[in-house]
N, C-alpha and C positions, 0 to 999 in steps of 0.2 A: 614606383619606387622599388628599388632592388632590395631583396631580403639579405640581411647580413649573415643569417644562419639558415641552413637548409636542413630539414628533418628527413632523414632517410631511414624509415622503419624504426623510429625511436632513437636513432643515432644523430646527434646534432653535428653538422659539418659546416665549417666556415665556407662561404662562397669563394673566398680566395683560394682555398685548397682545390676546389673544382676547377678554377681558372688555371691553377698551376698544373693540374693533371692534363687538362686540354693542351696547354702549352708544351708539355713534355711529349704528349702524343703527336702533336703537330711537328715538333722538332725531329722526332724519330722518323716520321713519314718524309719530311723534307730531306733528312740525311740519306734515307734510302734512295730517293729520287736523284739527289746530287751524286751519289755513288754510282747509280745506274747510268747516268749521263756523263760520268767522269768529269764533273765540274769542280771537284775539290782541288784539282791541280792549279786553279786560278787563285787560291787562297794561300797567303804566306803562312798562316797559322790556323789550320782547320778546327782545332778544338776551341779556339777563341771565337771563330766565326759561328760555331754551333752554339756557344753560350750566348753570343749576341743575338742570334736568331731566336733562341728560347726567351730571352728578355723582351725582345720586340713582340713576340707572340703573346707573352704574358701581359704586357701592357695593352695590347689590342683586345684580348679577351676580357681584361679587367674593365676597360672602357665600354666595350660593346655589350657584354653580358651583364 
């Protein structure tokens, strides 16, 4: 069973915040890769695509972790 609260040296942090941080980090890395490969030109609205990627990663991390 997954813990709902994580203790980091006396600071209680919700596990959802950790999932959100991982999703933001993953979005940042994917954004760099997509910029390097110049794939953003295939998206009509790149900021909306970045938000969608972050939401998908957040759901993935929430389910898996």
